[in-house]
C-alpha positions in Angstrom: 0.0 0.0 0.0 0.9 3.7 -0.1 2.1 3.9 3.5 4.3 0.9 3.0 5.9 2.5 0.0 6.5 5.7 1.9 8.1 3.8 4.8 10.2 1.8 2.3 11.5 5.0 0.7 12.4 6.4 4.1 14.2 3.3 5.0 16.2 3.4 1.8 17.2 7.0 2.6 18.3 5.9 6.0 20.3 3.1 4.5 22.0 5.4 2.1 22.8 7.8 4.9 24.3 4.9 7.0 26.4 3.8 4.1 27.5 7.4 3.5 28.6 7.8 7.2 30.5 4.5 7.0 32.3 5.6 3.8 33.2 8.9 5.4 34.8 7.0 8.3 36.7 4.7 6.0 37.9 7.6 3.9 39.3 9.4 6.9 41.0 6.4 8.4 41.7 4.0 5.5 41.7 5.2 2.0 42.0 9.0 2.0 42.2 11.6 0.6 41.6 13.6 3.8 38.4 15.7 4.0 39.0 19.4 3.7 37.4 21.9 6.2 34.6 23.1 3.9 33.3 19.6 3.4 33.7 18.9 7.1 31.6 21.9 8.0 28.8 20.7 5.6 29.0 17.2 7.1 28.8 18.7 10.6 25.6 20.5 9.8 24.1 17.3 8.5 25.0 15.6 11.8 23.4 18.4 13.8 20.2 18.3 11.7 20.2 14.5 12.2 20.3 14.9 15.9 17.8 17.7 16.1 15.3 16.2 13.7 12.1 14.8 15.1 12.0 12.2 12.3 15.2 10.8 13.9 13.4 10.2 17.1 10.4 8.7 15.4 12.1 6.4 12.9 15.5 5.5 14.4 15.2 6.5 18.0 18.4 4.6 18.9 20.5 7.0 16.8 19.0 10.0 18.6 19.6 8.5 22.1 23.2 7.8 21.3 24.1 11.2 19.7 22.0 13.6 21.8 24.4 13.5 24.8 27.5 13.7 22.5 26.6 16.8 20.5 25.5 19.6 22.8 24.6 23.1 21.7 27.8 24.5 23.1 30.0 21.9 21.5 29.6 22.8 17.8 33.1 21.9 16.6 32.5 18.3 16.0 34.9 17.9 13.2 36.8 21.1 12.7 40.2 21.1 14.4 40.5 23.0 17.7 42.2 26.4 17.8 42.9 26.9 21.5 43.9 24.9 24.6 40.4 24.9 26.0 39.0 23.7 22.7 41.7 21.0 22.6 40.6 19.7 26.0 37.0 19.9 25.0 37.7 18.0 21.8 39.5 15.3 23.8 36.6 15.0 26.2 34.1 14.8 23.4 36.2 12.2 21.5 36.5 10.0 24.7 32.7 10.1 25.1 32.2 8.9 21.5 34.8 6.2 21.9 33.2 5.1 25.1 30.1 4.3 23.1 32.2 2.1 20.8 33.6 0.0 23.6 32.7 -3.7 23.2 33.4 -6.4 25.8 35.7 -4.0 27.6 37.9 -3.4 24.6 38.7 0.3 24.2 39.0 1.5 20.6 42.1 3.0 19.1 42.6 6.4 20.6 44.1 8.1 17.5 41.2 7.2 15.2 39.9 10.2 13.2 36.2 11.2 13.4 34.8 8.1 15.2 31.4 9.8 15.3 30.9 8.7 11.6 31.3 5.1 12.6 29.0 5.6 15.6 26.3 7.0 13.3 26.7 4.2 10.7 26.6 1.5 13.3 23.4 2.9 14.9 21.6 3.4 11.6 22.6 0.1 10.0 22.0 -2.0 13.1 18.5 -0.6 13.3 17.8 -1.3 9.6 19.3 -4.8 9.8 16.8 -5.7 12.6 14.1 -4.2 10.4 15.3 -6.2 7.4 14.8 -9.5 9.3 11.1 -9.1 8.7 11.3 -7.3 5.4 12.6 -8.5 2.1 12.8 -5.0 0.5 16.0 -4.0 2.3 18.1 -6.7 0.8 21.5 -5.2 1.4 20.9 -3.8 4.9 22.3 -6.9 6.6 25.4 -6.9 4.4 26.2 -3.3 5.1 25.6 -3.8 8.8 28.0 -6.7 8.7 30.6 -4.5 7.0 30.2 -1.8 9.6 30.5 -4.4 12.4 33.7 -5.7 10.8 35.0 -2.1 10.6 34.1 -1.7 14.2 36.2 -4.8 15.2 39.2 -3.5 13.2 39.1 -0.4 15.5 39.6 -2.6 18.5 42.9 -4.2 19.6 41.6 -7.7 20.3 38.7 -9.8 18.8 35.4 -9.6 20.7 32.8 -12.3 21.1 29.9 -9.9 20.8 30.9 -8.5 17.5 31.8 -11.9 16.1 28.3 -13.2 17.0 26.8 -10.3 15.2 29.0 -10.5 12.1 28.5 -14.3 11.9 24.7 -14.0 12.0 24.6 -11.1 9.5 26.9 -12.7 6.9 25.1 -16.1 7.3 21.8 -14.4 6.4 23.4 -12.5 3.6 24.9 -15.7 2.2 21.7 -17.6 2.4 19.9 -14.8 0.5 22.6 -14.5 -2.2 23.1 -18.2 -2.6 19.3 -18.7 -3.1 19.2 -16.0 -5.7 22.3 -17.4 -7.5 20.7 -20.9 -7.9 17.4 -19.4 -9.0 18.7 -16.8 -11.3 21.4 -16.6 -14.0 22.0 -12.9 -13.4 25.7 -12.0 -13.4 25.2 -9.3 -10.7 23.8 -11.9 -8.3 26.7 -14.2 -8.9 29.3 -11.4 -8.3 27.5 -10.4 -5.1 27.5 -14.0 -3.8 31.2 -14.4 -4.5 32.0 -11.1 -3.0 30.1 -11.9 0.2 32.0 -15.1 0.6 35.3 -13.2 0.3 34.2 -10.7 2.9 33.0 -13.5 5.3 36.4 -15.2 4.9 38.2 -12.0 5.7 36.0 -11.5 8.7 37.3 -14.8 10.0 40.8 -13.5 9.7 39.9 -10.3 11.6 38.3 -12.3 14.4 41.0 -15.0 14.5 38.4 -17.7 13.6 39.4 -21.0 12.0 39.1 -22.1 8.4 38.6 -18.9 6.4 40.0 -20.6 3.4 36.7 -22.5 2.7 34.9 -19.2 2.1 37.7 -18.1 -0.3 37.5 -21.3 -2.2 33.7 -21.0 -2.3 34.0 -17.5 -3.8 36.5 -19.0 -6.4 34.0 -21.7 -7.4 31.1 -19.2 -7.7 33.1 -16.7 -9.8 34.5 -19.4 -12.1 38.1 -18.4 -11.4 40.6 -21.0 -12.7 43.8 -20.9 -10.7 46.8 -23.1 -10.1 50.2 -22.7 -8.3 52.9 -24.2 -10.5 56.5 -23.7 -11.6 58.3 -22.2 -14.6 61.8 -21.8 -15.7 63.1 -18.2 -15.4 65.7 -15.8 -14.1 65.3 -13.5 -11.1 68.5 -11.4 -11.1 70.4 -9.4 -13.8 73.4 -11.6 -13.8 71.7 -14.9 -13.7 72.8 -17.0 -16.7 71.0 -20.2 -16.0 67.2 -20.3 -15.7 65.9 -22.0 -12.6 62.5 -23.2 -11.4 60.3 -20.3 -10.3 57.0 -20.6 -8.4 54.2 -18.9 -10.3 50.4 -18.6 -10.2 48.4 -19.3 -13.3 45.0 -17.7 -13.2 42.2 -17.1 -15.7 38.8 -15.6 -15.3 35.7 -17.4 -16.5 34.9 -16.6 -20.2 32.0 -14.3 -20.8 32.0 -12.7 -17.3 31.6 -9.0 -17.4 33.8 -7.1 -14.9 30.9 -5.3 -13.2 32.9 -4.3 -10.2 35.2 -2.3 -12.4 32.3 -0.3 -13.9 29.8 -0.1 -11.0 31.0 3.3 -9.8 29.6 6.2 -11.9 32.2 8.6 -13.2 31.4 11.7 -15.1 33.5 11.6 -18.3 35.3 14.9 -17.8 38.1 15.0 -20.3 41.5 16.2 -19.0 44.7 17.0 -20.8 46.0 14.3 -23.0 42.6 13.1 -24.1 42.0 10.9 -21.1 39.0 11.0 -19.0 39.0 11.7 -15.3 38.3 8.0 -14.6 41.3 6.9 -16.6 43.7 9.4 -15.0 42.2 8.9 -11.6 43.4 5.3 -11.5 47.1 6.3 -11.5 49.1 5.0 -8.6 52.8 5.0 -8.1 54.5 1.6 -8.0 58.2 2.0 -7.2 60.8 0.1 -9.2 64.2 -1.2 -8.2 67.1 1.2 -8.5 69.8 0.9 -11.2 72.3 -0.5 -8.7 70.0 -3.3 -7.6 70.8 -6.8 -8.9 67.2 -7.9 -8.9 64.9 -7.7 -11.9 61.6 -5.8 -11.6 59.8 -9.0 -12.5 60.8 -12.6 -13.0 61.6 -13.3 -16.7 60.3 -16.6 -17.7 61.8 -18.7 -20.5 59.7 -20.3 -23.2 59.9 -24.1 -22.9 60.2 -24.7 -26.7 62.5 -21.9 -27.8 64.5 -21.4 -24.6 64.6 -17.7 -25.1 63.4 -14.9 -22.9 59.7 -14.1 -23.3 59.6 -10.5 -24.8 56.1 -9.7 -23.5 57.4 -9.8 -19.9 60.8 -8.3 -20.6 61.7 -5.5 -18.1 63.6 -2.3 -18.4 65.8 -3.4 -15.5 67.6 -5.8 -17.7 69.9 -3.1 -19.2 72.8 -4.4 -17.1 72.1 -8.1 -17.8 74.7 -10.3 -19.7 74.7 -11.1 -23.4 72.3 -13.3 -25.3 74.8 -16.1 -25.3 74.1 -16.6 -21.6 70.5 -17.2 -22.2 69.3 -13.7 -21.2 68.5 -11.0 -23.8 69.5 -7.4 -23.0 67.1 -4.7 -23.8 69.2 -3.2 -26.7 69.4 -6.5 -28.6 66.7 -7.6 -31.1 64.7 -10.5 -30.1 65.1 -13.8 -31.9 61.6 -15.1 -31.1 58.2 -14.2 -32.2 56.0 -11.7 -30.2 54.3 -13.0 -27.1 51.2 -15.2 -27.8 47.9 -13.6 -27.1 46.9 -16.5 -24.9 49.8 -16.2 -22.5 48.5 -16.8 -19.0 50.2 -13.8 -17.5 48.7 -11.4 -20.0 45.1 -12.5 -19.6 43.0 -9.9 -17.8 41.3 -10.9 -14.6 38.2 -9.4 -13.3 38.5 -7.2 -10.2 36.5 -9.8 -8.2 39.0 -12.5 -9.2 41.8 -10.2 -8.2 40.4 -9.8 -4.7 40.0 -13.6 -4.5 43.7 -14.0 -5.4 44.7 -11.5 -2.7 42.5 -13.4 -0.2 44.2 -16.7 -1.0 47.5 -15.0 -0.7 46.6 -13.8 2.8 45.4 -17.3 3.7 48.9 -18.5 2.8 50.3 -15.9 5.2 47.9 -16.8 8.0 48.4 -20.6 8.0 52.2 -20.7 7.6 55.2 -19.4 9.5 55.7 -15.7 8.7 59.5 -15.8 8.5 59.6 -19.0 6.4 61.2 -18.6 3.0 58.8 -20.9 1.3 55.9 -18.9 2.6 57.4 -15.7 1.2 58.0 -17.4 -2.2 54.4 -18.6 -2.5 53.0 -15.2 -1.5 55.3 -13.5 -4.0 53.9 -15.7 -6.7 50.4 -14.5 -6.0 51.4 -10.9 -5.8 53.5 -11.1 -9.0 50.5 -12.4 -10.9 48.4 -9.4 -9.7 51.1 -6.7 -10.2 52.1 -8.1 -13.6 48.5 -8.0 -14.6 48.1 -4.4 -13.6 51.2 -3.4 -15.6 50.4 -5.3 -18.8 46.6 -5.4 -18.8 46.4 -2.5 -21.4 48.8 -4.2 -23.9 48.5 -7.9 -23.4 49.3 -8.8 -27.1 52.0 -6.5 -28.5 55.4 -6.8 -30.0 58.5 -6.2 -28.1 59.0 -2.7 -29.5 55.5 -1.7 -28.5 55.9 -3.3 -25.1 59.1 -1.3 -24.4 57.4 1.9 -25.5 54.5 1.3 -23.2 56.9 0.5 -20.4 58.5 3.9 -20.8 55.2 5.6 -20.4 54.1 3.4 -17.4 56.2 5.0 -14.7 53.0 5.3 -12.8 51.0 2.2 -13.7 47.4 2.3 -14.7 45.5 -0.2 -12.6 42.0 -1.7 -12.8 41.3 -1.0 -9.2 43.1 1.5 -6.9 42.6 -0.4 -3.7 43.5 -3.9 -5.2 46.7 -2.5 -6.6 47.6 -0.6 -3.3 47.0 -3.8 -1.3 49.2 -5.8 -3.6 52.0 -3.2 -3.4 51.8 -3.1 0.3 51.9 -6.9 0.8 54.9 -7.0 -1.6 56.7 -4.3 0.3 56.2 -6.1 3.6 57.8 -9.3 2.0 60.6 -7.3 0.5 61.5 -5.7 3.8 63.0 -9.1 4.8 65.4 -9.1 1.9 68.8 -7.4 1.7 68.6 -6.2 -1.9 64.9 -5.1 -1.9 64.6 -3.4 1.5 65.2 0.1 0.3 62.5 -0.1 -2.5 60.1 -1.7 0.0 60.5 1.1 2.6 60.0 3.8 -0.1 56.9 2.0 -1.4 55.3 2.0 2.0 56.1 5.7 2.4 54.5 6.3 -1.0 51.3 4.5 0.1 51.2 6.6 3.3 51.6 9.8 1.3 48.7 9.0 -1.0 46.4 9.4 2.0 47.0 13.1 2.2 46.9 16.1 -0.3 50.1 17.6 1.1 53.5 17.7 -0.5 55.6 14.9 0.7 58.8 13.1 -0.3 57.1 10.7 -2.7 54.4 13.2 -3.7 56.2 16.4 -4.6 54.3 17.8 -7.5 50.8 19.1 -8.2 50.4 16.6 -11.0 51.0 13.7 -8.6 48.3 15.0 -6.2 45.8 15.7 -9.0 46.3 12.4 -10.6 45.5 10.5 -7.4 42.4 8.3 -7.5 39.1 9.9 -6.3 37.6 8.6 -3.1 34.7 6.7 -4.8 37.3 4.5 -6.6 39.3 4.0 -3.5 36.2 2.9 -1.5 35.0 0.7 -4.3 36.2 -2.7 -3.2 37.6 -1.9 0.2 35.5 -4.5 2.1 36.8 -7.3 -0.1 40.4 -6.5 0.9 42.5 -6.3 4.0 44.0 -2.9 3.6 45.1 -1.6 7.0 44.2 1.7 8.5 46.5 4.7 7.9 47.6 4.8 11.5 48.5 1.1 11.4 50.6 1.6 8.2 52.3 4.7 9.8 53.1 2.7 12.9 54.5 -0.1 10.9 56.6 2.3 8.8 57.9 3.9 12.0 58.9 0.6 13.5 60.7 -0.4 10.3 62.5 3.0 10.2 63.6 2.4 13.8 64.9 -1.1 13.0 67.0 0.4 10.1 68.4 3.0 12.3 66.4 5.9 10.9 65.3 6.8 14.4 64.7 10.6 13.9 62.2 10.0 11.1 60.6 7.2 13.1 60.2 9.5 16.1 58.3 12.1 14.0 55.9 9.4 12.9 55.4 8.2 16.4 54.7 11.7 17.6 52.1 12.1 14.9 50.4 8.9 16.1 50.7 10.0 19.8 53.0 7.1 20.5 55.1 9.1 22.9 56.8 6.1 24.5 58.2 5.0 21.1 59.2 8.5 20.2 61.1 9.0 23.4 62.9 5.7 22.9 63.9 6.8 19.4 65.2 10.2 20.6 67.2 8.4 23.3 68.8 6.1 20.8 69.5 9.0 18.5 71.4 10.7 21.4 68.9 13.5 21.7 68.6 13.2 25.4 67.6 16.8 25.9 64.8 16.6 23.3 63.5 13.3 24.8 63.6 14.7 28.3 61.6 17.8 27.3 59.0 15.7 25.5 58.6 13.6 28.7 58.2 16.6 30.9 55.7 18.2 28.5 53.6 15.0 28.6 53.8 15.0 32.4 52.7 18.6 32.6 49.7 17.8 30.4 48.6 15.1 32.9 50.0 12.1 31.2 51.4 10.8 34.5 51.8 7.1 33.6 54.3 4.6 34.9 55.9 4.4 31.4 56.5 8.2 31.4 58.2 8.2 34.8 60.3 5.1 33.9 61.4 6.8 30.6 62.4 9.9 32.6 64.4 7.7 34.9 66.2 6.1 31.9 67.0 9.6 30.6 68.2 11.2 33.9 69.5 8.1 35.7 67.6 9.1 38.9 66.1 6.2 40.8 63.2 8.1 42.4 61.5 8.2 39.0 61.5 4.4 38.9 60.0 4.4 42.4 57.3 6.8 41.3 56.5 4.5 38.4 56.2 1.6 40.8 53.9 3.5 43.1 51.6 4.5 40.2 51.4 0.9 39.0 51.0 -0.5 42.5 54.2 -2.5 42.1 53.1 -4.2 38.8 55.1 -2.3 36.2 57.8 -4.8 35.3 59.8 -2.4 33.1 60.6 -0.2 36.1 62.0 -3.2 38.0 64.0 -4.1 34.9 65.4 -0.6 34.7 66.3 -0.6 38.4 68.0 -4.0 38.1 70.0 -2.9 35.1 71.0 0.3 37.0 72.4 -1.6 40.0 74.0 -4.2 37.7 75.8 -1.5 35.8 77.2 0.2 38.9 79.8 -1.3 41.1 78.6 0.7 44.1 75.1 1.4 45.3 73.9 4.5 43.6 70.8 4.5 45.8 73.0 4.9 48.9 75.0 7.7 47.3 71.8 9.6 46.5 70.3 8.9 49.9 67.1 7.3 48.6 65.5 4.1 49.8 63.4 1.8 47.8 60.0 1.0 49.3 59.3 -2.7 49.5 57.6 -5.0 52.1 59.6 -8.1 51.6 61.9 -8.7 54.6 64.6 -10.6 52.7 65.1 -7.7 50.3 68.6 -6.0 50.6 68.2 -2.4 51.5 70.3 0.2 49.5 71.5 2.1 52.6 72.4 -0.8 54.9 75.9 0.0 56.3 76.8 -3.7 56.7 75.6 -4.5 53.2 77.6 -1.6 51.7 80.8 -3.4 52.8 79.8 -6.4 50.9 81.2 -6.3 47.3 78.3 -8.3 46.1 75.7 -5.9 47.4 74.9 -4.3 44.0 74.5 -7.8 42.5 71.9 -8.7 45.2 70.0 -5.5 44.6 69.9 -6.2 40.9 68.9 -9.8 41.5 66.0 -8.7 43.7 64.6 -6.2 41.2 65.0 -8.7 38.4 63.1 -11.3 40.4 60.3 -8.7 41.0 60.2 -8.1 37.2 59.7 -11.8 36.3 57.1 -12.1 39.0 55.1 -9.3 37.3 55.8 -10.6 33.8 57.1 -14.2 33.6 58.0 -14.4 29.9 61.2 -12.3 30.0 63.9 -14.7 28.8 66.6 -11.9 28.7 65.9 -11.1 32.4 66.0 -14.8 33.4 69.4 -15.0 31.7 70.7 -12.0 33.7 69.3 -13.6 36.8 71.2 -16.8 36.0 74.5 -14.9 35.5 74.0 -13.0 38.8 73.3 -16.2 40.7 76.4 -17.8 39.2 78.5 -14.9 40.3 77.1 -15.3 43.8 77.8 -19.1 43.7 74.1 -19.8 44.0 74.1 -22.8 41.6 70.6 -24.2 42.2 69.0 -20.7 41.6 71.2 -20.2 38.5 70.2 -23.6 37.1 66.5 -22.7 37.6 66.9 -19.4 35.9 68.8 -20.8 32.8 66.2 -23.6 32.6 63.5 -21.0 32.3 65.5 -19.4 29.5 65.8 -22.6 27.4 62.1 -23.3 28.0 61.1 -19.9 26.7 63.8 -19.5 24.0 65.0 -23.0 23.0 67.4 -21.5 20.5 69.5 -19.7 23.1 72.8 -21.5 22.8 74.5 -19.6 25.7 71.8 -20.6 28.1 72.2 -24.3 27.2 76.0 -23.9 27.7 75.5 -22.4 31.1 73.1 -25.2 32.1 75.9 -27.6 31.2 78.5 -25.6 33.1 76.4 -25.7 36.3 75.9 -29.5 36.0 79.7 -29.9 35.5 80.2 -27.7 38.6 77.9 -30.1 40.5 79.8 -33.1 39.2 76.9 -34.3 37.1 78.5 -35.0 33.6 75.7 -37.3 32.5 73.3 -34.3 32.8 75.8 -31.8 31.3 76.3 -34.0 28.2 72.8 -33.4 26.6 72.9 -29.7 27.4 76.3 -29.4 25.6 74.9 -31.1 22.6 71.9 -28.8 22.5 74.2 -25.8 22.7 76.5 -27.1 19.9 73.4 -27.7 17.7 72.6 -24.0 17.7 76.2 -22.6 17.6 79.2 -24.8 16.8 81.7 -21.9 16.8 82.1 -21.5 20.5 85.4 -23.2 21.5 84.6 -23.0 25.2 81.6 -25.3 24.7 83.8 -27.8 22.8 86.3 -27.7 25.6 83.6 -28.5 28.1 82.4 -31.3 25.9 85.9 -32.7 25.8 86.0 -32.8 29.6 82.5 -34.3 29.9 83.2 -37.0 27.3 86.4 -38.1 29.1 84.4 -38.4 32.3 81.7 -40.4 30.6 84.3 -42.5 28.7 83.0 -41.4 25.3 86.4 -41.3 23.8 85.3 -41.2 20.2 83.5 -37.9 20.8 86.4 -36.7 22.9 88.7 -37.2 19.9 86.2 -35.3 17.7 86.3 -32.4 20.3 90.1 -32.4 20.2 90.1 -32.2 16.4 87.6 -29.3 16.5 89.7 -27.4 19.1 92.9 -27.9 17.0 91.0 -26.5 13.9 89.9 -23.5 15.9 93.4 -22.9 17.1 94.7 -23.0 13.5 91.9 -20.8 12.1 91.2 -18.3 14.9 93.3 -15.2 15.5 95.6 -15.0 18.4 93.2 -12.6 20.1 90.7 -15.5 20.4 93.0 -17.1 22.9 92.0 -20.6 22.0 94.0 -22.7 24.6 96.2 -25.6 23.4 95.2 -29.1 24.2 96.2 -30.1 27.8 98.5 -33.1 28.1 96.3 -34.6 30.8 93.4 -34.7 28.4 95.4 -36.5 25.7 96.7 -38.9 28.3 93.2 -39.5 29.6 91.9 -40.3 26.2 94.8 -42.6 25.3 94.8 -44.3 28.7 91.1 -44.7 28.8 91.1 -46.1 25.2 93.9 -48.6 26.1 92.0 -49.6 29.3 88.9 -50.1 27.2 91.0 -52.1 24.8 92.2 -54.4 27.6 88.7 -54.9 28.8 87.6 -55.6 25.2 90.5 -58.2 24.7 89.5 -59.8 28.0 85.9 -60.0 26.9 87.0 -61.5 23.6 89.1 -64.2 25.3 86.2 -65.1 27.5 83.9 -65.3 24.5 86.4 -67.4 22.6 86.7 -69.8 25.6 83.0 -70.2 25.8 82.9 -70.8 22.1 85.6 -73.5 22.2 83.8 -75.2 25.1 80.5 -75.2 23.1 82.4 -76.5 20.1 83.9 -79.4 22.0 80.5 -80.4 23.3 79.1 -80.4 19.8 82.0 -82.5 18.5 81.4 -85.2 21.1 77.8 -85.4 20.1 78.7 -85.6 16.4 81.1 -88.4 17.0 78.3 -90.4 18.8 76.1 -89.8 15.7 78.9 -91.0 13.4 79.3 -94.2 15.4 75.7 -94.9 15.1 75.5 -94.1 11.4 78.9 -95.6 10.6 79.8 -92.7 8.2 82.1 -89.8 8.7 83.1 -88.0 5.5 86.2 -85.8 5.2 84.1 -82.8 4.3 82.1 -83.1 7.5 85.3 -83.3 9.5 86.6 -80.2 7.8 83.4 -78.2 8.5 83.5 -79.2 12.2 87.2 -78.1 12.4 86.3 -74.7 11.1 83.4 -74.3 13.5 85.7 -75.2 16.4 88.3 -72.7 15.3 
């Protein structure tokens, strides 16, 4: 009826509004470009009208109830940046109130998120509509969009929550039931794409919530879309100077014939022509993919060799091969004419995949990462094969069947590659950069690639975005948001934090500190300044944070690290109620580094209740040279009580107990180390040393073997094994240890001070071997005597048999004689 139609139209408007708010949140925190102030003001007015509207209370009362206390009449600067200290405090209070509404199962959202009010609006609207859609079949996508908003909500939290997973699981299950039913009852291509896309999103939701078996949803999406994919191998070269092709892992993928790429054309773009005759849509898809430098030995892409002609395939030739060897080595340089025909039009790497199939390939690549060791070379190789298929597709999709001359001409104009989908290409570039950060020759390109992806989020001039043309050619927001829910593209603050951590590991600590300050990660910024030697700057930053009320245990502990004053550590322990392990670690390290008690010199006293604790200003204890070791030992014990999994602190405890001749405590500490870090060779060696000290060679022997398994270059461990093997009468292994020590003495420098073999060890081995030989000879004689006795008995029985039978051949006599001998 008419009333039902009016209600349906209103619900559709509310659904569009909820989707718009969700996209605004994703634009600000995931895709960019950042929203300018004029647009923010217009959006702010919409939010105010939404709250003040009577229709809001009547139709979606939940939205009004949530937003009415958050947007008061006096607080009008919802989105615009604050301009004074009071407005800054007011903005922080308002943001905390909004974030408190997004808390789920006690998990507080990320504090540095931008404009969380958009997500709050989207969640309230879409949640209401999804409940309405349960009894209405006219809002078919409300549940899907609500599931997307709930997944986005989960990505804002630090740990998976049961409440959101229950909601997401229910919503995606209903959406899949609806799309699967429509797919079986209709041959519409749009319905098939929606069903496949929903399966991909549900599988990615399993990854976000750490749920098992996400791969079954990815394979279901592959079956629905008709994607043909296989992981195989081909012969090819990877470096410029490689002369012999080797087997390379590759992914062969082809989309189903006759499937229109609706995802690539679903977003309406006005055909506004720009310079060069290209439309805004064509120029908007430009994204910068960085290439290896001229001094890199790696090729931009693996060059595969044709199995029949054994020549380099010209369709996948790269410009990076200018420094490659001659054609006689099996690799054609760029300036030499090809001897083969142009690439066939049906080459697998040149076939264009639909955007949906590209997202499925990326999902399968992430599944490889999720179910295999992250630092494993085979895992990296398989993921690289998936990413190479996607990136090679993006580069060559516009000229899949060309001659080599045309291909090289296109390569020169493709400094910034044209891609089918901005977000798919960005995700592939980011995943490749993360993998290349582990390599020696590709780390530089990887770091710059991550920096370029970070810079594309903003409209400001940056290192990798230094011209107006690069800013104007960036993809518009509607193209960036197009397939975001089918990908796992991280938020901007996550990428910046990852980039800062990688800069810090490479020693670029000043740049890392700037990124950490931008993300309000003051602890990491202070640590970077301290490593860079900027103690004054780090101290000023800590004091400013303390003046602003950020009086946390970490801040006081950082100030203690910078100034060396113990009372800051004590303040940190008081604020944490004695549960901040880092303060105990810093105190222990302070006492361990000083030969005298700094606490007694400064006249301070540490406040603890344990009676057995050594006091810093005890006059009797000050005369004890081991007093500082006992203070360090006490604080380290307090640290591991607060946080047990600290193998480096357990190791220090073991060393201190060994210095104090407390062997049982030292053995316990080193045993904790090898349980937490089994690859710690020094800890195994110390366990063996303690057993040798306690005259238990049978227990020291396996610990020595474990230490040598992990590091065979320590001559002290070999010397200990020599002594242990002599005690255990394992003279063959003792001889091996002697040979290894002699090799070390011949190879090592004199500064290594590898001692010569002791005469008593050589005598022990020879004497023990001779003693064992005497014992062996005695055993052999006993065995021979027993054998002769048994042979004599057998001979007597045989003679009796011969008398009875009356026959005794010469051959039988000969065999019996040999047996007796």
